[in-house]
Phi, psi and omega in degrees: 000134178287132178260131174266130178265116178263100185268122176281092186267110184268349188095004178264163184293328180295313181290334177293314181284335171296322177297316179298317179294323177295320179296321178295327183276320189248351183095138183302323183291349182252015181253131173239119175271121182254112185249119176266111184270114180266008174059031178216029185271159171297142181304326183287339175296317181296320177303316180292316180300316183289328176294317177297320181300318180296317180291325178295317179296325178300330180269358179101355177272190181204160174256135172240135181248129174245139183195131179260005174094353183259158171261169175306320181294324175301318180295319180301316180290319181294322181275351184054046181205128178272122179300154179209190186293344181257329184229126186234078178300334180298306182288329177298312185281313190272345180237293188298308183292321181294316178292321179298317179297318180295315182297315181293327180287323185262337180223070183293338179267110182299339181287347184274345189222164168229135179269129185248124180253155186266016179293145178255186187294342177274356184239028181302325178299326177291321178297315181296331177283324185278323189306312182299335182290342182262002178303144007271012178287145176282142185232139176228154172226089187304329182283353174279350180255157177300151357284136180280132184230134176289150183301322179301321178290327177296319179294322177293320178294326178300315179296319179299330180275006174090013179260140171283131180297129179306146190304318183298329175286322185291322183286342177080153178093352177248132182270358184215173180237044184236153174053034176061025181094350179268151174194138178292344177264005178291148176264187180302317183297317181290321179294323178295322179293323176299317180297320183289316188271321182232069183300328179292322177295316178302314182298321180295318178291322176301316181295321179291326178295317179295323180295318182285332175299318178289322181295320180272346184053053184213150178276078181244152179202158178285317182270168177227148169298141184246004175195174178079188184294340180262011184310125178092347181276160182302138177234108184290157176296328178295311179296320179298312180298315181297324178293319179295315182294327179286304179181107185297340181264355184292318184230089183301339178293340181264351180211115178249103184295348179267354183274086182279336183068197180200149171259103187234077190277333188246010178240000000 
């Protein structure tokens, strides 16, 4: 029986090379790249996704896009809950549940397909956490298997294959290529980089955070204080920005340069 590889293609370099390994294993004509569009991506991510889609089609595979029309902020308001480093209603609703519904509708027999995730060998713990959630479907993460490749080498290989490296990787400081550099699971380091590189985007997210605080009438925030007497308490994007702009070293409780956070949408 021919197996269809359903690759959860996020537009990141990891899921791209997971797609390539899946194509090598199952054949290009048996690969479906499943892209969940949260309508808040960097413009250059879409350029990369469509380029991959064209090359995939040349080999007989195809790209499928799932999208319910909302952004993560729409979900936060609808769910009356602001996502944070521990709970991510945005990726649950706009990615995991949406992709699961599409897969079950189009491939109801789990024996017909394998779900392919883009985790690499440094993220095996994420794969082990995610795999059971897709039962009874079989799940693979090709980059968790040899040959093991560092992300920097994947980006170099991407260029060798004729692809322009997506902008978020080129500007540096972002570990992922999702949500325009923003993520509710981002840490202080990533948020500071967003402020530096895309101040207008930062300002827009800061405004939405303040809006949902007023809507919920609650002291909620995406970030948390990471030291001092307020350790663990909400740290708004506004307070964080003002501290950075004043002097990032003045109040270490407001900025932890080691807090990189993580973009963990499918686990």
